[in-house]
TILOMAR-780882 format. One line per 2 residues: number of its first residue (from 0); for each residue z, x, y of C-alpha. Coordinates in nm, 4 decimals, always signed. Each point is the difference from the previous one (the first is absolute). Layout:
NUM> Z,X,Y ~ ...
END
This chain:
0> +7.1860,+12.2934,+7.0053 ~ +0.1582,-0.3032,+0.1053
2> -0.0319,-0.1250,-0.3716 ~ +0.1568,+0.2893,-0.1396
4> +0.2986,-0.0226,+0.2208 ~ +0.0525,-0.3620,-0.0531
6> -0.0200,+0.0555,-0.3829 ~ +0.2297,+0.3013,+0.0280
8> +0.2438,-0.2406,+0.2203 ~ -0.0200,-0.2666,-0.2706
10> +0.1103,+0.2413,-0.2583 ~ +0.2686,+0.1640,+0.1806
12> +0.1251,-0.3737,+0.0959 ~ +0.0004,-0.0753,-0.3642
14> +0.1480,+0.3811,-0.1277 ~ +0.3142,-0.1532,-0.1394
16> -0.1920,-0.2308,-0.2310 ~ -0.2609,+0.2686,-0.1237
18> +0.2799,+0.2676,-0.0443 ~ +0.1820,-0.2501,-0.2110
20> -0.3027,-0.0957,-0.1993 ~ -0.0629,+0.3820,-0.0273
22> +0.3661,+0.0682,-0.1002 ~ -0.0141,-0.2580,-0.2864
24> -0.3284,+0.0984,-0.1131 ~ +0.1089,+0.3496,-0.0608
26> +0.3284,-0.0831,-0.1080 ~ -0.1859,-0.2007,-0.2997
28> -0.2105,+0.3379,-0.0349 ~ +0.3026,+0.2217,-0.0226
30> +0.2007,-0.2104,-0.2387 ~ -0.3044,-0.0671,-0.2124
32> -0.1039,+0.3727,+0.0001 ~ +0.3484,+0.0960,-0.0905
34> -0.0093,-0.2273,-0.3044 ~ -0.3388,+0.1069,-0.1148
36> -0.0097,+0.3589,+0.0441 ~ +0.3512,+0.0775,-0.1484
38> -0.0619,+0.1909,-0.3035 ~ +0.3334,+0.1685,-0.0352
40> +0.1217,-0.0504,-0.3731 ~ +0.2891,-0.2157,-0.0633
42> +0.2269,+0.0471,-0.2910 ~ +0.2066,-0.2869,-0.1762
44> +0.3459,-0.0519,+0.1161 ~ +0.2458,+0.0688,-0.2724
46> +0.1439,-0.3041,-0.1529 ~ +0.3445,-0.0423,+0.0200
48> +0.1585,-0.0900,-0.3686 ~ +0.3258,+0.0010,-0.1699
50> +0.0445,+0.1520,-0.3444 ~ +0.2778,-0.1010,-0.2495
52> -0.0304,+0.2285,-0.2614 ~ +0.2134,-0.1059,-0.3215
54> -0.1778,+0.2522,-0.2184 ~ +0.1225,+0.3689,-0.0212
56> -0.2847,+0.1174,-0.1979 ~ -0.2682,+0.2604,+0.0673
58> -0.3039,-0.2324,+0.0688 ~ +0.2400,-0.2292,+0.2636
60> +0.0849,+0.2950,+0.1772 ~ -0.3165,+0.1392,+0.0350
62> -0.1650,-0.3714,+0.1335 ~ +0.2887,-0.0225,+0.2408
64> -0.0575,+0.3682,+0.1280 ~ -0.3963,-0.0677,+0.0285
66> +0.0761,-0.3206,+0.2071 ~ +0.2157,+0.1701,+0.2037
68> -0.2865,+0.2359,+0.1090 ~ -0.2484,-0.2801,+0.0774
70> +0.2456,-0.2849,+0.1144 ~ +0.2738,-0.0216,+0.2442
72> +0.3021,-0.0748,-0.2191 ~ +0.3206,-0.1353,+0.1469
74> +0.3202,-0.0760,-0.1427 ~ +0.1313,-0.3527,-0.0341
76> +0.2819,-0.1609,-0.1580 ~ -0.0742,-0.1632,-0.3505
78> +0.0682,-0.3608,+0.0636 ~ -0.2310,-0.2530,+0.0013
80> +0.1148,-0.1608,+0.3486 ~ -0.0220,+0.3508,+0.1505
82> -0.3849,+0.0425,-0.1286 ~ -0.0983,-0.3568,+0.1081
84> +0.1381,+0.0702,+0.3463 ~ -0.1894,+0.3548,+0.0166
86> -0.3440,-0.1653,-0.1309 ~ +0.0569,-0.2992,+0.2607
88> +0.0647,+0.2096,+0.3036 ~ -0.2597,+0.2625,-0.0772
90> +0.2365,+0.2968,-0.0697 ~ -0.1856,+0.0733,-0.3294
92> -0.3251,-0.0949,-0.1492 ~ +0.0497,+0.0549,-0.3785
94> +0.2923,-0.0129,-0.2215 ~ -0.0432,+0.1824,-0.3484
96> +0.2452,+0.0004,-0.2949 ~ -0.0325,+0.2429,-0.2658
98> +0.1648,-0.1516,-0.3318 ~ +0.2033,+0.1929,-0.2259
100> -0.2495,-0.0156,-0.2740 ~ -0.2911,+0.1337,+0.2147
102> -0.0014,+0.3554,-0.1435 ~ +0.0158,-0.1148,-0.3609
104> -0.2713,-0.2556,+0.0619 ~ -0.2606,+0.2337,+0.1235
106> +0.0746,+0.2687,-0.2534 ~ -0.0708,-0.2301,-0.2502
108> -0.3491,-0.0594,+0.1596 ~ +0.0765,-0.3565,+0.1312
110> -0.0483,-0.1394,+0.3309 ~ +0.3614,-0.0393,+0.1715
112> +0.0881,-0.2922,+0.2167 ~ +0.1017,+0.1016,+0.3494
114> +0.1637,-0.2869,+0.2181 ~ -0.0813,-0.0093,+0.3164
116> +0.0740,-0.2052,+0.3222 ~ -0.2358,-0.0258,+0.3079
118> -0.0948,-0.2983,+0.2599 ~ -0.2560,-0.2446,-0.1132
120> -0.3659,+0.1135,+0.0242 ~ +0.1034,+0.3585,+0.1277
122> -0.2744,+0.2391,+0.0122 ~ +0.2607,+0.2735,-0.0878
124> +0.0536,-0.1377,-0.3338 ~ -0.3544,+0.0762,-0.0757
126> +0.0098,+0.3394,+0.1399 ~ +0.3457,+0.1056,-0.1552
128> -0.1023,-0.1474,-0.3516 ~ -0.3300,+0.2048,+0.0070
130> +0.2090,+0.3254,+0.0738 ~ +0.2461,-0.0785,-0.2807
132> -0.2564,-0.1101,-0.2407 ~ -0.2190,+0.3207,+0.0451
134> +0.2969,+0.1970,-0.0816 ~ +0.1026,-0.2034,-0.2868
136> -0.3956,+0.0136,-0.1536 ~ -0.0061,+0.3605,+0.0460
138> +0.3092,+0.0772,-0.1622 ~ -0.1290,-0.2159,-0.3027
140> -0.3378,+0.1835,+0.0133 ~ +0.1716,+0.3402,-0.0372
142> +0.2578,-0.1683,-0.2680 ~ -0.2870,-0.0849,-0.2110
144> -0.1922,+0.3093,+0.0651 ~ +0.2834,+0.2402,-0.0752
146> +0.2466,-0.1702,-0.2524 ~ +0.2073,+0.3164,-0.0688
148> +0.0878,+0.0671,+0.3692 ~ +0.3657,-0.0962,+0.1149
150> +0.0735,-0.2665,+0.2731 ~ +0.0652,+0.2741,+0.2574
152> -0.3581,+0.1695,-0.0845 ~ -0.1836,-0.3395,+0.0287
154> +0.1918,-0.0692,+0.3120 ~ -0.1117,+0.3213,+0.1572
156> -0.3589,-0.0754,-0.0997 ~ +0.0061,-0.3299,+0.1544
158> +0.1385,+0.0852,+0.2963 ~ -0.2453,+0.3108,+0.0518
160> -0.3036,-0.2310,-0.0445 ~ +0.0679,-0.2815,+0.2166
162> +0.1215,+0.2498,+0.2500 ~ -0.3585,+0.1855,+0.0101
164> -0.1857,-0.0904,+0.3158 ~ -0.3314,+0.0586,+0.0968
166> -0.1806,+0.0632,+0.3592 ~ -0.3037,-0.1915,+0.0882
168> -0.2374,+0.1491,+0.2516 ~ -0.2490,-0.2084,+0.1661
170> -0.3448,+0.1659,+0.1022 ~ -0.0830,+0.0434,+0.3822
172> -0.2819,-0.2992,-0.0552 ~ +0.2884,-0.2345,-0.0962
174> +0.2099,+0.1165,+0.2791 ~ -0.2919,-0.0603,+0.2383
176> -0.1005,-0.3433,-0.1595 ~ +0.3609,-0.0966,+0.0656
178> +0.0060,+0.0769,+0.3333 ~ -0.3440,-0.1353,+0.1072
180> +0.0892,-0.3466,-0.1409 ~ +0.3262,+0.0231,+0.2254
182> -0.1722,+0.0832,+0.2695 ~ -0.2736,-0.2889,-0.0513
184> +0.2837,-0.2576,+0.0164 ~ +0.1270,+0.1467,+0.2911
186> -0.3140,-0.0107,+0.1789 ~ -0.0768,-0.3468,-0.1546
188> +0.3194,-0.1168,+0.2166 ~ -0.2017,+0.0466,+0.3105
190> -0.2393,-0.3145,-0.0720 ~ +0.3125,-0.1593,+0.1274
192> +0.1552,+0.2248,+0.2482 ~ -0.2715,+0.1536,+0.1793
194> -0.2256,-0.3030,+0.0020 ~ +0.2856,-0.2153,+0.1422
196> +0.0851,+0.2503,+0.2941 ~ -0.3681,+0.0329,+0.0807
198> -0.0329,-0.4052,-0.0099 ~ +0.3021,-0.0407,+0.2362
200> -0.0943,+0.2463,+0.2365 ~ -0.3626,-0.1440,+0.0339
202> +0.1100,-0.3649,+0.0115 ~ +0.2673,+0.0763,+0.2566
204> -0.2542,+0.1249,+0.2268 ~ -0.2514,-0.2669,-0.0884
206> +0.2521,-0.2805,+0.0625 ~ +0.0735,+0.1282,+0.3571
208> -0.3682,-0.0046,+0.0898 ~ -0.0592,-0.3516,-0.1648
210> +0.2218,-0.1647,+0.2273 ~ -0.1952,-0.2364,+0.2174
212> +0.0940,+0.0998,+0.3269 ~ -0.0711,+0.3651,-0.0999
214> -0.3556,-0.0966,-0.1168 ~ -0.0776,-0.1814,+0.3056
216> +0.1062,+0.3109,+0.2247 ~ -0.2130,+0.2327,-0.2360
218> -0.3181,-0.2321,+0.0206 ~ +0.0289,+0.0538,+0.3796
220> +0.0313,+0.3631,-0.0052 ~ -0.3265,+0.2184,+0.0639
222> +0.0521,+0.1439,-0.3604 ~ -0.2432,-0.1701,-0.2563
224> +0.1397,-0.1355,-0.3040 ~ -0.1848,+0.2138,-0.2303
226> +0.1292,+0.3220,+0.1984 ~ +0.3808,-0.1580,+0.0064
228> -0.0168,-0.0690,-0.3575 ~ -0.1290,+0.3594,-0.0746
230> +0.2570,+0.1504,+0.2113 ~ +0.2781,-0.1916,-0.1513
232> -0.1209,+0.0608,-0.3673 ~ -0.0047,+0.3841,+0.0793
234> +0.3677,-0.0118,+0.1193 ~ +0.0914,-0.1676,-0.2999
236> -0.1868,+0.2191,-0.2204 ~ +0.1591,+0.3067,+0.1353
238> +0.3377,-0.1455,-0.0359 ~ -0.0202,-0.1144,-0.3466
240> -0.1626,+0.3295,-0.0861 ~ +0.3387,+0.1613,+0.1170
242> +0.2063,-0.2292,-0.2275 ~ -0.2584,+0.1088,-0.2822
244> +0.0681,+0.3593,+0.0535 ~ +0.3782,-0.0831,+0.0116
246> -0.0053,-0.1620,-0.3347 ~ -0.2244,+0.2337,-0.1434
248> +0.2148,+0.3259,+0.1128 ~ +0.3394,-0.1833,-0.1598
250> -0.1342,-0.1050,-0.3058 ~ -0.1268,+0.3410,-0.0728
252> +0.3322,+0.1639,+0.1011 ~ +0.1813,-0.2588,-0.2190
254> -0.1949,+0.0782,-0.2872 ~ -0.0106,+0.3626,+0.0594
256> -0.3757,-0.0078,-0.0642 ~ -0.2028,+0.2886,+0.1188
258> -0.3594,-0.0240,+0.1413 ~ -0.1991,+0.0122,-0.3438
260> -0.2556,-0.2139,-0.1500 ~ +0.2360,-0.2900,-0.1009
262> +0.1337,-0.0214,+0.3606 ~ -0.3615,-0.0022,+0.1540
264> -0.0767,-0.2847,-0.2296 ~ +0.3252,-0.1915,+0.1049
266> -0.0701,+0.0573,+0.3551 ~ -0.3481,-0.1281,-0.0246
268> +0.1255,-0.2980,-0.1732 ~ +0.2492,-0.0841,+0.2935
270> -0.2968,+0.0575,+0.2167 ~ -0.1868,-0.2733,-0.1301
272> +0.2966,-0.2269,+0.0200 ~ +0.0535,+0.0986,+0.3378
274> -0.3365,-0.1326,+0.0693 ~ +0.0787,-0.3212,-0.1686
276> +0.3116,-0.0334,+0.1812 ~ -0.1708,+0.0633,+0.3601
278> -0.2795,-0.2562,-0.0901 ~ +0.2383,-0.2486,-0.1251
280> +0.2240,+0.0091,+0.3083 ~ -0.2661,-0.0358,+0.2247
282> -0.1334,-0.2896,-0.1729 ~ +0.3325,-0.1904,-0.0033
284> +0.0937,+0.1525,+0.3599 ~ -0.3191,-0.2011,+0.1849
286> +0.1259,-0.3427,-0.2052 ~ +0.3574,+0.0071,+0.0676
288> +0.2145,-0.1526,+0.2844 ~ +0.3268,-0.0290,-0.1372
290> +0.2297,+0.2538,-0.0882 ~ +0.1567,-0.1704,-0.3011
292> -0.3528,+0.0506,-0.1442 ~ +0.0546,+0.3568,-0.0513
294> +0.3086,+0.0217,-0.2001 ~ -0.1616,-0.2733,-0.2104
296> -0.3056,+0.2096,-0.0741 ~ +0.2417,+0.2729,-0.0525
298> +0.1668,-0.1849,-0.2775 ~ -0.3028,-0.1912,-0.1521
300> -0.2718,+0.2148,-0.0144 ~ +0.1418,+0.3497,+0.0425
302> +0.3016,+0.0107,-0.1962 ~ -0.1294,-0.2622,-0.2424
304> -0.3178,+0.2095,-0.0741 ~ +0.2393,+0.2907,-0.0594
306> +0.2000,-0.2189,-0.2842 ~ -0.2750,-0.1084,-0.1737
308> -0.2019,+0.3199,+0.0297 ~ +0.2529,+0.2085,-0.1976
310> +0.1566,+0.1806,+0.2893 ~ +0.3601,-0.1232,-0.0783
312> -0.0542,-0.1609,-0.3300 ~ -0.2001,+0.1503,-0.2745
314> -0.3057,-0.1419,-0.0571 ~ +0.0462,+0.0132,-0.3812
316> +0.2474,-0.2694,+0.0251 ~ -0.1996,-0.2239,+0.2110
318> -0.1878,-0.2966,-0.1487 ~ -0.3935,+0.0499,+0.0135
320> -0.0193,-0.2783,+0.2390 ~ +0.1833,+0.1914,+0.2440
322> -0.2103,+0.3077,-0.0562 ~ -0.3059,-0.1933,+0.0671
324> +0.1339,-0.1598,+0.3221 ~ +0.1427,+0.3375,+0.1153
326> -0.3708,+0.1464,-0.0456 ~ -0.0899,-0.2030,+0.3223
328> +0.2180,+0.2301,+0.2349 ~ -0.0877,+0.3376,+0.0978
330> +0.3501,+0.1154,-0.1442 ~ -0.0910,-0.0754,-0.3418
332> -0.3049,+0.2583,+0.0313 ~ +0.2114,+0.2571,+0.2147
334> +0.2779,+0.0077,-0.2778 ~ -0.2626,+0.0308,-0.2640
336> -0.0959,+0.3333,+0.1477 ~ +0.3499,+0.0917,+0.0501
338> +0.0617,-0.0340,-0.3605 ~ -0.3173,+0.1460,-0.1084
340> +0.0791,+0.3299,+0.2163 ~ +0.3385,+0.0316,-0.1387
342> -0.0991,-0.0369,-0.3453 ~ -0.2733,+0.2378,+0.0115
344> +0.0110,+0.3394,-0.1498 ~ -0.3431,+0.0977,+0.0588
346> -0.2669,-0.0990,+0.2429 ~ -0.2944,-0.0776,-0.1852
348> -0.3028,-0.2037,+0.0525 ~ +0.1929,-0.3367,-0.1405
350> +0.2792,+0.0636,+0.2480 ~ -0.2653,+0.0341,+0.2937
352> -0.2058,-0.3165,-0.1127 ~ +0.3525,-0.2094,-0.0242
354> +0.1138,+0.1337,+0.3529 ~ -0.3185,-0.0466,+0.1707
356> -0.0330,-0.3532,-0.1403 ~ +0.3732,-0.0870,+0.1122
358> -0.0555,+0.1672,+0.3480 ~ -0.3499,-0.2131,+0.0609
360> +0.2017,-0.2973,-0.0738 ~ +0.2497,+0.0929,+0.2716
362> -0.2975,+0.0733,+0.2444 ~ -0.1436,-0.3349,-0.0774
364> +0.3464,-0.1655,+0.0853 ~ +0.0044,+0.1874,+0.3400
366> -0.3604,-0.0866,+0.0845 ~ +0.0583,-0.3498,-0.0639
368> +0.3115,-0.0312,+0.1930 ~ -0.1934,+0.1953,+0.2874
370> -0.2755,-0.2634,+0.0081 ~ +0.2071,-0.2909,+0.0004
372> +0.2055,+0.1656,+0.2795 ~ -0.3254,+0.0498,+0.1764
374> -0.1086,-0.3488,-0.0504 ~ +0.3125,-0.1543,+0.1200
376> -0.0004,+0.2046,+0.3227 ~ -0.3337,-0.1146,+0.0971
378> +0.1407,-0.0587,+0.3466 ~ +0.0985,+0.3635,+0.0236
380> -0.3171,+0.1208,-0.0338 ~ -0.0158,-0.0356,-0.4204
382> -0.2908,-0.0995,-0.2397 ~ -0.2070,-0.3239,+0.1473
384> -0.2429,-0.1612,-0.2402 ~ -0.2861,-0.2277,+0.1213
386> -0.2371,-0.2077,-0.2260 ~ -0.2170,-0.1246,+0.3085
388> -0.3286,+0.2121,+0.0704 ~ -0.0637,+0.1235,+0.3384
390> -0.3065,-0.1310,+0.1536 ~ -0.2055,+0.2508,+0.2112
392> -0.2268,-0.1409,+0.2518 ~ -0.2970,+0.2118,+0.0826
END
């Protein structure tokens, strides 16, 4: 009971640090989830253009009318100085001049020359050019197909054709796969946020108990080292389970995930990561004696492994050597499972074998960290190895 009270006292004393770590972690999770799960469709903003129509023919008027429907056409004084100022200050994106010979040229089946003025390397030029070229090519197609029709009839056919739009409906399988992929990315962020928070909580407690004067006092207590370590570990495990539950609850809330098979596998995967985080934190907690080492390990191992394992940077753009290095970290195998679950549309034998393999690697990491922690805490009732044979006298 005394160990329980002492551990809670240490956590309470460092509550501000833990709350800050938790707030930063949750902030990253919320920001990342907001960018990953936002599936709202977006439309291109209408480009601001200026049209100087010097041709009164019907094709020129129809082209101008069509651009008015698809672009934001604004009036502007037809002087070079005014045009240059408008482009420079971003008031307009595209300046089109329809020459007096436009209708005559297009009626003869020739490609008209349309002078334009834009900023260098502007994407708007590519976009507006494609709109205009689509109109002109459609008009010329109808002109060749129906040579007896008038300019007004050709312009009407052209406008009706290019203004015809379709509606694409995605299947529920596609929507589910898209949602699962985004959810997998959000759960992947826990490999840094949850890992870092658990590591900070356990190492802060261990750092306090590792102080020389505290160790000497505990050695004089009637409580054995083994019992002391067991009680300390129990309190830390309970506190970290609360942190794990908070993270899982908030992630499920943010991603709007129900309790289905996908969520079950995601939660199971985070539980494996939780075991790794607790084992690793207890290993490091038994070794450190300097508080600066906590932030150092956070930045080098936990954050570093998150970057090389595809949490913040897609693995597709990482070199092969970086991926090979990342495979020596538990974060890499955790992310493999997150990606596997997110990209799965059917839970079959192939999925189970891949998931179980990655889970086995995580359990091996946990066991390795746990054994190393026991070895490094021999004086606290850990494992002891001896190569000497005991001689028994009869």
